C-alpha positions in Angstrom: -67.0 23.4 18.1 -66.9 23.5 21.9 -65.0 26.6 23.1 -63.5 26.4 26.6 -61.9 29.2 28.6 -59.1 27.8 30.8 -56.5 29.1 33.2 -53.2 27.8 34.4 -49.9 28.7 36.0 -46.2 28.8 35.1 -44.7 28.0 38.5 -41.1 28.9 39.3 -38.9 28.0 42.2 -35.5 29.5 41.8 -34.2 28.6 38.4 -36.6 25.7 37.9 -40.2 25.4 36.5 -42.9 22.9 37.4 -44.0 20.7 34.5 -46.3 17.6 34.4 -46.3 14.5 32.3 -49.7 13.3 31.3 -51.0 9.8 30.3 -50.2 10.6 26.7 -46.5 11.1 27.6 -46.8 14.9 27.0 -45.0 17.3 29.2 -47.4 20.2 30.0 -48.1 23.0 32.4 -50.9 22.8 35.1 -54.2 24.3 34.0 -58.0 23.8 34.2 -61.3 24.8 32.7 -63.1 27.9 34.0 -66.6 27.1 35.2 -69.5 28.8 37.0 -68.2 32.4 36.4 -65.0 31.7 38.4 -62.2 34.2 38.0 -59.3 32.9 35.8 -56.8 33.7 38.6 -58.8 31.6 41.1 -59.0 28.6 38.7 -55.3 28.9 37.9 -54.3 28.8 41.6 -56.8 26.0 42.4 -55.7 23.8 39.5 -52.0 24.4 40.0 -52.4 23.3 43.6 -54.6 20.3 42.8 -52.4 19.0 40.0 -49.0 19.6 41.6 -49.9 19.0 45.3 -48.2 22.3 46.1 -50.0 23.9 49.1 -49.4 27.5 48.2 -48.3 29.5 45.2 -47.9 33.3 44.8 -49.1 35.0 41.7 -46.6 37.6 40.5 -48.3 38.7 37.3 -50.1 37.5 34.2 -47.9 35.4 31.8 -49.9 35.5 28.6 -52.4 33.5 26.6 -52.2 30.4 24.4 -54.9 28.5 22.5 -55.2 25.2 20.6 -57.7 23.0 19.0 -58.2 19.2 19.2 -60.8 16.7 18.4 -62.5 15.2 21.4 -63.3 11.5 20.9 -65.5 11.4 24.0 -67.5 14.5 22.9 -67.4 13.6 19.2 -66.6 17.2 18.2 -63.7 19.7 18.0 -62.7 21.6 21.1 -61.0 25.0 21.2 -59.1 25.7 24.4 -58.1 29.3 25.2 -55.8 29.5 28.3 -55.0 32.5 30.4 -51.6 31.9 32.1 -50.3 33.4 35.4 -46.7 33.7 36.4 -46.3 32.1 39.9 -43.7 31.3 42.4 -43.4 29.0 45.4 -40.8 28.2 48.0 -42.2 24.7 48.7 -40.0 21.6 48.3 -42.9 19.1 48.7 -45.2 18.3 45.9 -47.6 15.4 45.0 -48.5 14.8 41.4 -52.2 14.2 41.0 -52.6 10.7 39.5 -56.4 11.3 39.7 -56.1 14.0 37.1 -54.1 11.7 34.8 -50.6 12.7 35.5 -47.8 10.1 35.7 -44.8 12.3 36.5 -43.7 15.8 37.2 -41.8 18.2 39.3 -39.4 21.2 39.2 -36.9 21.0 36.4 -34.1 23.5 35.6 -35.2 25.8 32.8 -32.9 24.4 30.1 -34.0 20.8 30.8 -37.7 21.8 31.0 -37.5 23.5 27.7 -36.2 20.3 26.1 -38.8 18.2 27.8 -42.0 20.3 27.2 -44.0 18.8 24.4 -45.7 21.8 22.7 -43.8 24.8 21.2 -46.2 27.4 22.4 -45.7 26.1 26.0 -41.9 26.3 25.5 -42.2 29.9 24.3 -44.5 30.7 27.3 -42.0 29.3 29.8 -39.1 31.1 28.1 -40.9 34.5 28.1 -42.2 33.9 31.7 -38.8 33.0 33.0 -37.4 36.3 31.7 -40.3 38.2 33.3 -39.9 36.2 36.5 -36.2 37.0 36.8 -36.9 40.7 36.1 -39.7 40.8 38.7 -37.8 38.9 41.4 -34.7 41.1 40.9 -36.9 44.2 41.3 -38.4 42.8 44.5 -35.0 41.9 46.0 
């Protein structure tokens, strides 16, 4: 089994969260594989910006970890992805979904709508917990 360490971001703007729709019609969060001893936080920021087209995001805190397994047809073996997530915010309006990375749609969606759209239950839970943490942190900063 191939084990991959990954990192990603749960990006909020007000009461909306950024989600992406991939070529498999799954609504997911932006993330990427950690390579060459990169720091997870750096990978998360880089992949969020690359996949969403946002120019800048601010990391507020860690958001948690998720993991899942799948069978890679191209690699002909099972893959285990372990993702470290970061709670992020942005004030940007402009975004540009990365078609090169296989995304067909995406953007900021109100939390309730996003939770209905997100494909995987652990991503839904992550967004739910992250939103509560985001509201608590931004209230404390105000």
